C-alpha positions as CSV (number, residue, x, y, z in Angstrom):
1,M,40.0,52.8,5.2
2,E,42.6,51.2,7.3
3,S,44.9,48.5,6.0
4,G,43.7,46.0,8.6
5,S,40.1,46.2,7.4
6,I,41.1,45.8,3.8
7,F,43.1,42.6,4.6
8,L,40.1,41.3,6.5
9,I,37.8,41.9,3.6
10,L,40.2,40.3,1.1
11,A,40.6,37.2,3.4
12,L,36.9,36.9,3.7
13,L,36.4,37.2,-0.1
14,L,39.2,34.5,-0.6
15,V,37.5,32.1,1.8
16,V,34.1,32.6,0.2
17,G,35.6,32.3,-3.3
18,L,37.3,29.0,-2.4
19,F,34.1,27.7,-0.9
20,V,32.0,28.6,-3.9
21,G,34.6,27.4,-6.4
22,R,35.3,24.1,-4.7
23,P,32.8,22.1,-7.0
24,F,34.7,23.4,-10.0
25,F,38.0,22.2,-8.7
26,D,36.6,18.8,-7.7
27,G,34.4,18.4,-10.8
28,N,36.3,15.6,-12.5
29,K,36.6,13.5,-9.4
30,E,33.6,11.3,-8.7
31,R,32.6,10.7,-5.2
32,L,33.5,7.2,-4.1
33,V,30.4,5.3,-3.3
34,S,30.8,1.7,-2.4
35,A,29.0,-1.0,-4.2
36,S,27.3,-2.0,-1.0
37,D,25.9,1.5,-0.6
38,R,24.5,1.4,-4.1
39,A,23.0,-2.1,-3.6
40,D,21.4,-0.9,-0.3
41,H,20.0,2.1,-2.0
42,E,18.6,0.0,-4.9
43,R,17.2,-2.5,-2.4
44,S,15.6,0.2,-0.4
45,A,14.0,1.7,-3.5
46,L,12.6,-1.7,-4.6
47,L,11.2,-2.3,-1.1
48,A,9.5,1.0,-1.1
49,E,8.0,0.3,-4.6
50,R,6.9,-3.1,-3.4
51,D,5.1,-1.5,-0.5
52,R,3.5,1.0,-2.8
53,V,2.3,-1.8,-5.2
54,L,0.9,-3.8,-2.2
55,T,-1.0,-0.8,-0.9
56,A,-2.4,-0.1,-4.4
57,L,-3.5,-3.8,-4.6
58,W,-5.3,-3.5,-1.2
59,E,-7.0,-0.3,-2.2
60,L,-8.0,-1.8,-5.6
61,D,-9.6,-4.8,-3.9
62,F,-11.3,-2.6,-1.3
63,D,-12.7,-0.3,-4.0
64,N,-13.9,-3.3,-6.0
65,T,-15.6,-4.6,-2.9
66,L,-17.3,-1.3,-2.4
67,G,-18.3,-1.2,-6.1
68,K,-16.3,1.9,-7.0
69,I,-14.6,0.2,-9.9
70,P,-16.4,-1.1,-13.0
71,E,-16.4,-4.9,-13.1
72,E,-14.7,-5.0,-16.6
73,D,-11.8,-2.8,-15.4
74,Y,-11.0,-4.6,-12.2
75,P,-9.3,-7.8,-13.6
76,Q,-7.1,-5.7,-16.0
77,Q,-5.9,-3.3,-13.2
78,R,-5.3,-6.2,-10.8
79,S,-3.3,-8.3,-13.2
80,A,-1.2,-5.2,-14.1
81,L,-0.4,-4.6,-10.5
82,L,0.3,-8.3,-9.9
83,H,2.8,-8.4,-12.8
84,K,4.5,-5.2,-11.6
85,G,4.7,-6.7,-8.1
86,A,6.1,-10.0,-9.5
87,N,8.8,-8.1,-11.4
88,L,9.7,-6.2,-8.3
89,L,10.0,-9.4,-6.3
90,R,12.2,-10.9,-9.0
91,Q,14.5,-7.9,-8.8
92,L,14.6,-8.1,-5.0
93,D,15.5,-11.8,-5.3
94,A,18.3,-11.0,-7.8
95,L,19.7,-8.5,-5.2
96,Q,19.6,-11.1,-2.5
97,P,21.4,-14.2,-3.9
98,E,22.1,-15.5,-0.4
99,V,18.4,-16.5,0.1
100,E,18.1,-20.0,-1.3
101,A,15.1,-21.2,-3.2
102,E,14.5,-23.9,-0.6
103,D,14.1,-21.2,2.1
104,A,11.6,-19.4,-0.1
105,E,9.7,-22.6,-0.7
106,A,9.7,-23.4,3.0
107,R,8.3,-19.9,3.8
108,L,5.7,-20.3,1.1
109,E,4.6,-23.6,2.5
110,A,4.4,-22.2,6.0
111,T,2.2,-19.4,4.8
112,I,-0.1,-21.8,2.9
113,A,-0.3,-24.0,6.0
114,A,-1.1,-21.1,8.2
115,R,-3.9,-20.0,5.8
116,R,-5.3,-23.5,5.8
117,M,-5.4,-23.5,9.6
118,A,-7.6,-20.4,9.6
119,P,-10.8,-20.9,11.5
120,G,-13.7,-21.8,9.2
121,S,-11.6,-23.1,6.4
122,A,-12.5,-26.6,5.1
123,S,-8.9,-27.8,5.2
124,S,-8.4,-27.0,8.9
125,S,-10.4,-30.0,10.0
126,V,-8.6,-32.2,7.5
127,N,-5.1,-31.2,8.7
128,G,-5.9,-31.6,12.3
129,R,-3.9,-28.5,13.3
130,A,-6.8,-26.2,14.2
131,G,-5.4,-25.6,17.7
132,Q,-2.2,-23.9,16.5
133,A,-2.4,-20.1,16.1
134,S,-0.1,-17.9,14.0
135,T,0.1,-14.4,12.8
136,A,-1.3,-15.3,9.4
137,T,-4.3,-17.0,11.1
138,V,-5.0,-13.9,13.1
139,L,-4.8,-11.7,10.1
140,A,-7.1,-13.9,8.1
141,A,-9.6,-13.9,10.9
142,Q,-9.5,-10.1,11.1
143,D,-10.0,-9.9,7.3
144,D,-13.0,-12.2,7.6
145,E,-14.5,-10.2,10.5
146,F,-14.1,-7.0,8.4
147,E,-15.8,-8.6,5.4
148,V,-18.7,-9.7,7.7
149,M,-19.0,-6.2,9.1
150,L,-19.1,-4.7,5.6
151,A,-21.8,-7.1,4.4
152,K,-24.0,-6.2,7.5
153,R,-23.6,-2.5,6.8
154,R,-24.5,-2.9,3.2
155,R,-27.6,-4.9,4.1
156,V,-28.7,-2.3,6.7
157,R,-28.3,0.5,4.2
158,L,-30.3,-1.3,1.6
159,E,-33.1,-2.0,4.1
160,K,-33.3,1.6,5.2
161,A,-33.3,3.2,1.7
162,A,-36.7,3.4,0.1
163,G,-35.8,5.5,-2.8
164,F,-36.0,9.2,-3.6
165,C,-38.6,11.9,-3.2
166,P,-40.6,12.3,-6.4
167,K,-40.6,16.1,-6.0
168,C,-37.1,17.1,-5.0
169,G,-35.0,13.9,-5.5
170,Q,-33.8,13.8,-1.9
171,P,-33.2,10.2,-0.6
172,V,-35.9,9.0,1.8
173,Q,-36.1,6.0,4.1
174,K,-38.8,3.4,4.4
175,S,-40.1,4.9,7.6
176,D,-40.5,8.4,6.1
177,R,-44.0,9.3,5.0
178,F,-43.0,12.8,4.0
179,C,-39.7,14.1,2.4
180,P,-37.4,15.5,5.1
181,K,-36.4,18.3,2.7
182,C,-39.5,19.5,0.9
183,G,-42.3,17.9,2.8
184,A,-43.9,16.1,-0.1
185,K,-45.8,12.9,0.6
186,T,-43.6,9.9,-0.3
187,V,-46.2,7.1,0.1
């Protein structure tokens, strides 16, 4: 081997060794992370957890509406999620001391007023503000429309279903005189 290639190989091994060994040389030094970066990271994690809890609450309510959850389990699961959400909100409020309590109360009052102004609510005619529209009002109207659609669909499904075939157990509709699967007479 030539001496030039030996020096090139040694230089390459030295560079690789320094690169691989760098964490051992810097092991005692902690990386400087500012307090604001830590607070931002913690706030971001709390916001993500809050969103997860809200999604879980919406899914729990939806599953309860559809009857997928036993009635005795629903209040316990809902209260556990509400307590967890309340704790997360308290932690978020602790990280944001610049938000005053008066601002939070004003936001809460505005949200309640918007909900009262929703079409069809009894208090909208009392307040006299039925002409004003807001995002919360639109969302409440969409929720109400969705609930009406679900109720109609449930009613239609109950009207169509007549039971099950006595021979094979296949579901049959009221208009069926014979089972669509086995052909047995259903009437």
